[in-house]
C-alpha positions as CSV (number, residue, x, y, z in Angstrom):
1,S,-5.6,22.1,-34.2
2,F,-8.2,23.3,-31.8
3,K,-9.5,26.6,-30.3
4,I,-10.5,27.4,-26.8
5,A,-13.7,29.5,-26.2
6,D,-14.3,31.4,-23.0
7,I,-18.0,30.8,-22.5
8,D,-20.5,30.9,-19.6
9,P,-21.2,27.5,-17.9
10,I,-23.8,25.4,-19.8
11,D,-26.6,23.7,-17.9
12,I,-26.0,20.1,-18.7
13,D,-28.9,18.9,-16.6
14,T,-31.5,20.1,-19.1
15,T,-31.8,18.4,-22.5
16,G,-31.9,20.5,-25.6
17,T,-29.6,22.7,-27.7
18,V,-27.6,25.8,-26.6
19,K,-25.8,28.3,-28.7
20,A,-22.3,29.2,-27.4
21,A,-19.5,31.0,-29.2
22,G,-20.9,30.3,-32.6
23,M,-21.4,26.6,-31.7
24,T,-24.5,24.5,-31.1
25,V,-24.2,22.3,-28.1
26,E,-26.7,19.5,-27.7
27,I,-27.4,18.0,-24.3
28,I,-28.8,14.5,-24.5
29,D,-30.2,12.1,-21.9
30,P,-27.8,9.1,-22.0
31,V,-30.3,7.0,-20.1
32,V,-32.9,7.4,-22.9
33,D,-30.3,6.7,-25.6
34,Y,-29.1,3.6,-23.9
35,A,-32.6,2.3,-23.2
36,E,-33.5,2.7,-26.9
37,L,-30.4,0.8,-28.0
38,M,-31.3,-2.0,-25.6
39,E,-34.8,-2.1,-26.9
40,S,-33.4,-2.6,-30.4
41,L,-31.4,-5.6,-29.2
42,F,-33.8,-7.4,-26.9
43,D,-37.5,-8.4,-26.9
44,F,-38.9,-5.9,-24.5
45,D,-42.5,-7.2,-25.1
46,A,-41.4,-10.6,-23.9
47,L,-39.7,-9.1,-20.9
48,R,-42.8,-7.2,-20.0
49,K,-44.8,-10.4,-20.1
50,L,-42.1,-12.1,-18.0
51,F,-42.4,-9.5,-15.2
52,K,-46.2,-9.4,-15.5
53,S,-46.3,-13.2,-14.9
54,G,-44.9,-12.6,-11.4
55,F,-41.2,-13.1,-12.2
56,R,-39.2,-11.6,-9.4
57,M,-35.7,-10.0,-9.8
58,R,-33.2,-8.2,-7.7
59,F,-30.7,-5.8,-9.3
60,D,-28.1,-4.2,-7.1
61,A,-26.6,-1.1,-8.8
62,M,-24.2,-0.7,-5.8
63,H,-24.8,3.1,-5.7
64,A,-22.9,3.3,-9.0
65,V,-23.5,4.5,-12.6
66,T,-25.9,1.8,-13.8
67,G,-28.5,2.7,-11.2
68,P,-30.5,5.3,-13.3
69,Y,-30.3,3.0,-16.4
70,A,-31.5,-0.1,-14.6
71,K,-34.3,1.8,-12.9
72,E,-35.5,3.3,-16.2
73,I,-35.3,0.0,-18.1
74,L,-36.3,-2.6,-15.6
75,E,-38.9,-0.8,-13.6
76,N,-40.2,2.0,-15.8
77,R,-40.1,0.4,-19.2
78,L,-40.4,-3.3,-18.5
79,G,-42.8,-3.1,-15.5
80,A,-40.7,-4.8,-12.9
81,P,-42.1,-4.0,-9.4
82,N,-40.7,-1.0,-7.5
83,G,-37.9,-2.2,-5.4
84,T,-36.5,-4.5,-8.0
85,C,-33.5,-2.1,-8.3
86,R,-31.6,-1.5,-5.1
87,N,-29.0,1.1,-4.4
88,F,-29.8,2.7,-7.7
89,K,-28.8,6.3,-6.7
90,P,-25.2,7.0,-7.7
91,L,-23.2,8.3,-4.8
92,P,-19.6,9.7,-4.8
93,D,-18.6,7.2,-2.1
94,F,-20.8,4.4,-3.4
95,G,-22.6,4.5,-0.1
96,G,-19.5,3.6,1.8
97,H,-19.2,0.2,0.1
98,H,-16.8,-1.2,-2.5
99,P,-18.8,-1.4,-5.9
100,D,-17.3,-4.7,-7.0
101,P,-19.9,-7.2,-8.2
102,N,-18.5,-10.4,-6.7
103,L,-19.4,-12.8,-3.9
104,V,-17.5,-10.8,-1.3
105,H,-18.8,-7.3,-1.9
106,A,-22.3,-8.4,-3.0
107,K,-22.6,-11.1,-0.4
108,H,-26.0,-9.7,0.7
109,L,-27.3,-10.4,-2.8
110,Y,-25.8,-13.9,-2.8
111,D,-27.3,-14.6,0.6
112,E,-30.8,-13.5,-0.6
113,M,-30.6,-15.6,-3.8
114,M,-29.7,-18.6,-1.7
115,G,-32.4,-18.0,0.8
116,P,-35.9,-19.7,1.1
117,D,-37.7,-16.7,-0.4
118,A,-35.2,-15.9,-3.1
119,P,-36.3,-14.0,-6.2
120,D,-36.1,-15.8,-9.6
121,F,-33.0,-13.9,-10.7
122,G,-30.3,-11.7,-9.2
123,A,-27.7,-9.4,-10.8
124,A,-25.3,-6.5,-10.0
125,S,-23.0,-4.2,-11.8
126,D,-19.9,-2.3,-10.7
127,G,-18.7,1.3,-10.3
128,D,-18.4,2.2,-14.0
129,G,-21.0,-0.3,-15.2
130,D,-18.8,-2.5,-17.3
131,R,-18.9,-5.7,-15.2
132,N,-21.7,-7.9,-14.0
133,L,-22.7,-10.5,-11.4
134,I,-25.3,-13.2,-12.3
135,I,-27.0,-15.3,-9.6
136,G,-30.0,-17.5,-10.2
137,K,-32.3,-18.8,-7.5
138,G,-30.0,-21.2,-5.7
139,I,-27.1,-21.0,-8.1
140,F,-24.2,-18.7,-8.8
141,V,-23.1,-18.4,-12.5
142,T,-19.4,-17.9,-12.8
143,P,-18.3,-15.1,-15.3
144,S,-16.7,-17.8,-17.5
145,D,-19.8,-19.9,-17.6
146,S,-21.9,-16.8,-18.2
147,V,-20.0,-15.8,-21.4
148,A,-20.5,-19.3,-22.7
149,M,-24.2,-19.5,-21.9
150,L,-24.9,-16.1,-23.3
151,A,-23.1,-17.1,-26.5
152,A,-25.0,-20.4,-26.7
153,N,-28.4,-18.7,-26.4
154,A,-27.7,-15.3,-28.1
155,R,-29.9,-16.2,-31.1
156,L,-33.0,-16.0,-28.8
157,A,-32.6,-12.2,-28.7
158,P,-33.7,-10.2,-31.8
159,G,-30.4,-8.3,-32.0
160,Y,-28.5,-11.6,-32.4
161,K,-31.0,-13.7,-34.3
162,A,-28.6,-13.8,-37.3
163,G,-26.0,-15.6,-35.2
164,L,-22.6,-14.8,-34.0
165,K,-19.5,-14.0,-36.1
166,G,-17.3,-15.4,-33.4
167,I,-16.6,-15.5,-29.6
168,A,-13.5,-14.1,-27.8
169,R,-12.3,-14.7,-24.3
170,S,-9.2,-13.7,-22.4
171,M,-6.7,-16.5,-21.9
172,P,-7.3,-17.0,-18.2
173,T,-11.0,-17.3,-18.7
174,S,-12.2,-20.9,-18.8
175,G,-12.6,-22.8,-22.0
176,A,-16.4,-23.2,-21.6
177,A,-17.0,-20.7,-24.5
178,D,-14.6,-22.8,-26.8
179,R,-17.0,-25.7,-26.8
180,V,-19.9,-23.4,-27.6
181,A,-18.0,-21.9,-30.6
182,E,-17.2,-25.3,-31.9
183,K,-20.8,-26.4,-31.8
184,L,-22.0,-23.2,-33.4
185,G,-19.2,-23.4,-36.1
186,V,-17.8,-20.0,-35.4
187,G,-14.3,-18.7,-34.5
188,I,-13.0,-18.7,-31.0
189,Y,-10.3,-16.2,-30.1
190,E,-8.1,-16.6,-27.0
191,T,-6.5,-13.2,-26.2
192,P,-4.4,-11.7,-23.5
193,T,-6.1,-10.0,-20.6
194,G,-7.2,-6.5,-21.6
195,W,-10.3,-5.4,-23.6
196,K,-8.2,-3.7,-26.3
197,F,-7.5,-7.1,-27.8
198,F,-11.3,-7.7,-28.1
199,G,-11.7,-4.3,-29.7
200,N,-9.7,-5.3,-32.8
201,L,-11.8,-8.4,-33.2
202,L,-15.0,-6.5,-32.8
203,D,-13.9,-3.8,-35.3
204,A,-13.0,-6.4,-37.8
205,D,-16.4,-8.2,-37.4
206,M,-14.6,-11.4,-36.4
207,A,-16.3,-11.6,-32.9
208,T,-19.7,-10.7,-31.6
209,I,-19.6,-11.6,-28.0
210,C,-16.5,-11.2,-25.7
211,G,-15.9,-12.0,-22.1
212,E,-13.3,-12.4,-19.3
213,E,-13.2,-14.2,-16.0
214,S,-13.1,-10.9,-14.1
215,A,-16.8,-10.5,-15.0
216,G,-16.5,-8.2,-18.0
217,T,-18.9,-9.2,-20.8
218,G,-19.9,-7.3,-23.9
219,S,-20.7,-7.4,-27.6
220,N,-20.3,-5.4,-30.8
221,H,-23.2,-3.1,-29.8
222,V,-20.8,-0.7,-28.1
223,R,-17.3,-2.4,-28.5
224,E,-16.9,-2.5,-24.8
225,K,-17.8,-4.3,-21.6
226,D,-21.4,-3.6,-20.6
227,G,-22.8,-5.0,-17.4
228,L,-26.4,-4.1,-17.8
229,W,-26.4,-5.5,-21.4
230,A,-25.3,-8.9,-20.0
231,V,-28.2,-8.8,-17.5
232,L,-30.7,-7.9,-20.2
233,L,-29.5,-10.7,-22.4
234,W,-29.9,-13.2,-19.6
235,L,-33.4,-11.9,-19.0
236,N,-34.2,-12.3,-22.7
237,I,-33.0,-15.9,-22.6
238,L,-35.0,-16.7,-19.5
239,A,-38.1,-15.2,-21.1
240,A,-37.6,-17.0,-24.4
241,R,-36.8,-20.4,-22.9
242,G,-39.4,-20.3,-20.1
243,E,-36.9,-22.0,-17.8
244,S,-35.2,-21.0,-14.6
245,C,-31.6,-19.8,-14.5
246,K,-30.7,-23.0,-12.7
247,Q,-32.3,-25.2,-15.4
248,I,-30.5,-23.3,-18.1
249,V,-27.1,-23.7,-16.4
250,T,-27.5,-27.4,-15.6
251,E,-28.8,-28.1,-19.2
252,H,-25.8,-26.3,-20.6
253,W,-23.4,-28.4,-18.5
254,A,-25.2,-31.6,-19.6
255,T,-24.7,-30.5,-23.2
256,Y,-21.2,-29.1,-23.2
257,G,-19.7,-30.5,-19.9
258,R,-18.8,-28.4,-16.9
259,N,-15.7,-26.3,-16.4
260,Y,-15.0,-26.2,-12.7
261,Y,-13.0,-23.0,-12.3
262,S,-11.4,-20.9,-9.5
263,R,-8.8,-18.1,-9.2
264,H,-6.3,-18.1,-6.3
265,D,-4.6,-14.8,-5.7
266,Y,-1.5,-14.5,-3.6
267,E,-1.2,-10.8,-2.9
268,E,1.7,-8.6,-1.9
269,V,4.3,-11.3,-2.5
270,E,7.9,-9.9,-2.4
271,S,8.8,-9.0,-6.0
272,D,12.1,-11.0,-5.9
273,R,10.3,-14.1,-4.7
274,A,7.5,-13.8,-7.2
275,N,9.9,-13.2,-10.1
276,A,12.0,-16.2,-9.1
277,L,9.0,-18.4,-9.1
278,V,8.1,-17.3,-12.7
279,D,11.7,-17.5,-13.9
280,E,12.1,-21.1,-12.6
281,L,8.7,-22.1,-14.0
282,R,9.6,-20.7,-17.5
283,A,12.9,-22.5,-17.4
284,K,11.3,-25.9,-17.1
285,L,8.4,-25.6,-19.4
286,G,10.1,-27.7,-22.1
287,S,10.5,-30.6,-19.7
288,L,6.9,-30.7,-18.4
289,P,5.0,-32.3,-21.3
290,G,4.6,-36.1,-20.8
291,T,5.2,-36.0,-17.1
292,S,2.6,-36.6,-14.4
293,V,1.8,-34.7,-11.3
294,R,-0.7,-35.9,-8.7
295,G,-1.9,-38.5,-11.2
296,L,-2.5,-35.8,-13.9
297,K,-0.5,-36.2,-17.2
298,I,0.7,-32.9,-18.6
299,A,-0.1,-32.6,-22.3
300,S,1.6,-29.3,-23.0
301,A,3.1,-26.2,-21.3
302,D,3.9,-22.8,-22.7
303,D,4.4,-19.1,-22.0
304,F,1.3,-17.7,-23.8
305,A,1.9,-15.4,-26.7
306,Y,-0.8,-13.8,-28.8
307,H,-0.6,-13.1,-32.5
308,D,-3.3,-10.6,-33.3
309,P,-5.1,-11.8,-36.4
310,V,-6.2,-8.2,-37.2
311,D,-3.1,-6.0,-37.0
312,G,-0.4,-8.7,-36.8
313,S,1.0,-7.5,-33.5
314,I,2.6,-10.0,-31.1
315,S,2.1,-9.9,-27.3
316,E,4.4,-12.2,-25.4
317,H,4.7,-13.4,-21.8
318,Q,1.0,-13.2,-21.2
319,G,0.8,-16.0,-18.7
320,I,2.2,-19.5,-18.2
321,R,-0.1,-22.3,-19.1
322,V,0.1,-26.0,-18.1
323,L,-2.5,-28.1,-19.9
324,F,-3.4,-31.6,-18.8
325,E,-4.8,-34.5,-20.8
326,G,-8.6,-34.4,-20.6
327,G,-9.0,-30.6,-20.9
328,S,-7.9,-29.4,-17.5
329,R,-5.3,-26.7,-17.0
330,V,-3.5,-24.3,-14.6
331,V,-2.5,-20.8,-15.5
332,F,0.0,-18.6,-13.7
333,R,0.1,-14.8,-14.1
334,L,2.1,-12.2,-12.3
335,S,0.8,-8.6,-11.9
336,G,1.7,-5.5,-10.0
337,T,5.4,-5.9,-9.6
338,G,5.8,-2.6,-7.8
339,T,7.2,-1.4,-4.5
340,S,4.3,-3.1,-2.5
341,G,5.1,-6.4,-4.0
342,A,3.5,-8.6,-6.7
343,T,0.2,-10.5,-7.0
344,L,0.5,-14.1,-8.2
345,R,-2.7,-15.2,-9.8
346,V,-3.3,-18.9,-10.3
347,Y,-6.2,-20.0,-12.4
348,I,-7.3,-23.6,-11.9
349,E,-9.7,-25.3,-14.3
350,R,-11.0,-28.8,-14.5
351,Y,-13.2,-30.0,-17.4
352,E,-15.8,-32.6,-16.4
353,P,-17.9,-34.1,-19.1
354,D,-19.7,-36.6,-16.8
355,K,-23.0,-34.9,-15.8
356,S,-23.3,-37.2,-12.8
357,R,-20.3,-35.2,-11.4
358,H,-21.6,-31.7,-12.1
359,D,-22.8,-31.0,-8.5
360,L,-19.4,-31.2,-6.8
361,D,-18.1,-28.4,-4.5
362,T,-15.7,-26.4,-6.7
363,Q,-12.7,-26.4,-4.5
364,A,-13.1,-30.1,-3.8
365,A,-13.4,-30.8,-7.5
366,L,-10.2,-28.8,-8.1
367,A,-8.2,-30.2,-5.1
368,D,-5.8,-32.4,-7.2
369,L,-5.1,-29.5,-9.6
370,I,-4.5,-27.1,-6.8
371,A,-2.0,-29.4,-5.3
372,A,-0.4,-30.0,-8.7
373,A,-0.1,-26.3,-9.2
374,D,1.9,-26.0,-6.0
375,D,4.1,-29.0,-7.0
376,I,4.8,-27.6,-10.4
377,A,5.5,-23.9,-9.4
378,G,6.6,-24.3,-5.8
379,I,4.1,-21.7,-4.7
380,H,4.4,-22.4,-1.0
381,S,8.2,-22.6,-1.0
382,H,8.6,-19.4,-3.1
383,T,6.0,-17.2,-1.5
384,G,6.0,-18.6,2.1
385,R,2.2,-18.6,1.9
386,P,0.4,-21.8,2.9
387,K,-2.8,-20.6,1.2
388,P,-4.0,-17.8,-1.1
389,S,-5.0,-14.3,0.1
390,V,-8.2,-14.4,-2.0
391,I,-10.1,-17.3,-3.6
392,T,-12.8,-16.5,-6.2
């Protein structure tokens, strides 16, 4: 039960305690609380030395919620130069821009990081601060790769020096983290899309770091996605290793192999057409293993179902997977089957262990798999679309 008290408005802009209707209301500064939590996880002294050495960074808060937090931590506490944080003042309309940290809506950051006078490290976070974008000087780090690289190097941060309990990723996210988990000797959990599945694993102390291809990354420090946390862990790794972001990425690929990865979205497909594609694909899953498409031999195919190891629940029809020999795969997922149509998401992934082939253009490296996906699912014939609406 609860009671409602009719009280005068409380000034929530001033920290301290206020008495109201027999209650004590405490107003805290969440920026201070969060900064102190981050200082307990990361080596702030090492980060101060990093910035003092001349290390340059650009963080775009996109006029969203992480702005005050990034400004306080990066510039005020760690000594990054003024101007390191851009668009740090939260605005109701996000400054007229879309606060999505990807290569479309943060193209200005990408262009700067690829330019001749690029800073050493670039990052951004989204509207509610739970996702992140990581770009090194001259190199974009995919969200799937970022999860794997953070997990592989997490021990370098004080808060994770005891190691990881496990790693979790959403099923559409690339398998890069799987190889890290295998080398570390910890569990790897492949879940449906949706952070709630990670929550169970975090609560049960079965996973420490979780991530998804849509740029959400987090750990057991808050049981949620946390964009600025991911940025600070990257900084801690850079400081501890004394290497550039590009060096860390290329060395990771040399050790574990590279997972070329891309998502193709076909938006606003007529629902009947989209459902027909999925129904026909499901109907032939049993006949696909052992066959070859575009010179690629199919090892297995299924309609992904997740058996939660914590509460025993089962989540079915979470995406159709076609796995090829050698570790490559294509995943098909349908979302938004409403009045405006459906979005067909096709996730294409190629595993490449040969380090002499780690510098290919992503779409070129995936060309045979992209063609195979169309052959298997009849994307063009079902949707009438010769190409995706969006490629990320």
